[in-house]
N, C-alpha and C positions, 0 to 999 in steps of 0.2 A: 825374529822377535826383537823389538827395540832394546838396545842395551847389550845384546849378546854378540853383535858384530858380524852376523852373516845372514844370508837370505833364507827364507822359508822354502823348503822343497815343495815341488808340486806333488799332489796326491798320487799321481801315476807312477812315481819313481819306485815306491815300495822299498823293501829291504832284501835285495837279491843275494846279498852275501851272508845272510843268516838262514840256516837250514830250518830250525824249529824255534817257534816262540811259544812260551808257556805262560799263561796268566795265573797268578795265585791270588785268589779273591775270597771275599766273604761278605755277607750283608752286615756283619757285626764286627765291632772293634774289640781288641783285647783277646782274640782267640789264637794268636800266634802265627799270623800270616808271614811276618818278616822272619821269624825263626824258621819256618818251613822253607821259605824262599832261599835264605842264606845257606841252609844245610843241603838242600837239593843242589844248589849251584856248586857248593864245595865238593860234594860227592861226585858230581859230573866232571868238574875240573880235575879232581884227584885221579880220575880214571883216564885222563889224557884227552878229554874233549874240551875244545875251546868254548868258553862259557862267558856270558855277560849277564849283568843284573841291572835292570832299570827300576829304580826306586821311584814309583809314581805317586808316592804319598807326599804331596806338596806341603801340607801343614804339619805333618808329624813324621819326617824321614828318620828311619832308624837303621837302615841297612849299613851305612858307613860305620856306625858305632859297632855293630855286630861283626863287622869284618876287620875292625881295628884300624880303619883308615879315615876316621872322622876328623882328624887333624889336617887332612890334605885339602887343597883348594885347586880348582880348575885354573889353568893358565890360558889367557886370551890367545887365540891363534894368530898367526901372521895374516895380513890381508889376503883374502881369497882362499884361505886354507880352512878346512873343517875343524871343529872342536873335537878333541880326543877325550875319551873317558879316562877315569883314574884306573890304574892297574893295582889290584889288591892281591891278597894271598892266592897262591896257586895260579897266578896270572889271570884271575877273574877280572874282567873289565866292568867297571861300575860307573853309573851316572846317577846323581841325586841332587836335588835342590840344595842339600846341605853343603855341597862343595862350592856353592856360590854365595853363601851367607857369611857376613863378617864375623859373627860369633855363633856358637852352638845354640844360644837361647834367643836368637833374633827371630821374631815371628814373621811369617809370610802372610801379609794382609792383602790378599788378592781376591778379586771376584772371578767368576767362571771363565770369561773370555781370556783373561791373562793366563790362567792356569792351563787352559787348552792350548794356548800358544807355546807355553813352556814345554808341555808334553810333546807337542809337534816337533819342537826343536830336538828334544831328547831322542825321539824315535827316528826322525828323518835326517837330521843334519849333523849327527855325530859320525865320526870315522870309527865305526865299530870293528872294521876289518872283517876277516872271515870268522864267523862263529858257527859252531854246531848248535848251541842253545843260547837263547836269550830268555831269561826268567824275569818276569815282570811282577813286582810286588805292588799290588793295587791297594789303595786306601779302603776303609770300610764303606759300605753302601753301594748304590747303583747310580750315582750322580755324575758330575762333570768329569772327574778323572778317569774312572773306569770306561765311560762312554768314549772319551777322547782317545784313550789308548786303543780300544777295540776298533774304532774307526780308522785310526792312523795305521794300525798294523794290517788292516784289510782282511787277512785270512790267518788268524792265530792258529797254531797247531792244536791248541786245546786249553782248557781251564781246569785248575785244581781248586776245589772249594774246601775251605778250612772251617771247621766248627769245633765247639767243645760239646760235651755230652748233654748239657742242660736243655730243658724244654724251651726256655726263653730263647736260647741261641738257635734252636731248630726253627722256630717261627721266623726269625729274621734271616737266617742263612738260606732258607728256601727261596727268598727273594733273589739271592745271587744266582741260584740255579735257574730260576725263571728268566733272569736277565740274560744269562748265557743262551738259553733256549731262544729268546726273542731276537738275539743278534746272530743266531745260527753258529755259535761258537761250540765246537765239540767239547763235551765234558769228559775229561780223563777220569775223574772220580772225586769222591768225598774223602777227606782226611779228618779223622777225629783226634784232636789234640787234647792234652791234659786229661788223658783217659785213665784216671785212677793213680794212686800212689801206693806202692808196696813198701812197708816199713822194713828196712834192712835187718832190724833186730828181731822183730816178731814174725816177719814173713807175711803178716796180714795185709791185705789190700784194702785201701779206703777209696771209695768212689766219691771224691770230694765235690766234683761238679756234676754228679749224676751218672747215668750209665746208658750207653747204647744210642746216643743221639745221632751220631754219624751214620750208623747202620740204618736207623729208622728213616732218616732223610733219603738215603740211597734207595731204600726199598720203596718209599712212597713216590719218589720222583723217577724211579726206574733208571738209575744211573749206577755206575760201578762204585764199590766201596774199596778204598785203597789201603786202609789200615788204621789202627789205634796207636797213638804215640803216648806212652805213659808219662806221668810227671817224674821229674828227677831234679833235685835241688841244684845239681851241677849245670843244668841248662842255663839257669839265670846267671850263675857264676861265669860261665864261658861267654855268654852273650855280652855281659858287662866288660869282660876282658878282650873282646873282639876276636875270639877264637871259635870257629865252628865246632859245635859240640860233637857232631858225628865223626869228625876227624880226630878229635882229642880223645874221645872215649868210644871207639868203634865197636867194642863188645858190650856196651850198655844196652839194655832192652830197647830203649828209645831209639838208639842209633841203628840197631838191627832192623827196626821197623822202617826207619828212614831209608836205609839201603834197599829194602824190599819195595818201598814206594817208588824210588828212582828206577828200579828194574821195571816196574809196571808202567811208569811213564815212558821209558825208552821203547818198550814193546808197543805201547799204544801209538806213539808217533811214527814208528817204523811201519806199522801195519796200516796207517792212515795217511801215507804220503800223498 
């Protein structure tokens, strides 16, 4: 891509040094894809697996902030050398357009072809090294970025579809399921995020965003259901501080579900090599 300083790889090269690639996607914004991505990556890395994160959200990158590395910038490689991702906590390797922007609030005013080129660079021309898992945080929808990532990766190991319980989300998120079907991407399962809040004082659970949306999608679309992640005010606090919630509060109900989801993801990819 012009301005990045190195050549575009041929589509045949693929990613031979990465064992498993997982897409985290949704047809709708604001459901917590980046939160799910960061915490899955953090749990995998903390268990000793070499892990990378590709932040494919060109217009609204948030992974660097959630990992506490948003202040870092990519360094131009020497001539003939590949670009290297940023190394975050637990040795998670991360690439994001945010590392190329002069300031955090600089908008990326690009049309589709330029975004596709950037994603091609991130997928093909980075020196990821040897990775057990590459987790890809896709932007909302089924347009340029998700399609570009799916095409560049060739054969993703699978997709995790994130939703919230509401009926409005169900309608939109089902499009992401059909997107995966159309591209023959294996669906690992549906994650329902923001699934109720239990008051620590009264013990009463409030279904703030509705109830059962993820399970309903899974049943209608005949795909696995991975779990319900409840609301916890500390999730926002940790995301703002750049500390993965599941590692900071491993015994919290939301964290226990995240660990279970990771176990199911690992079983899925191992059984479908």
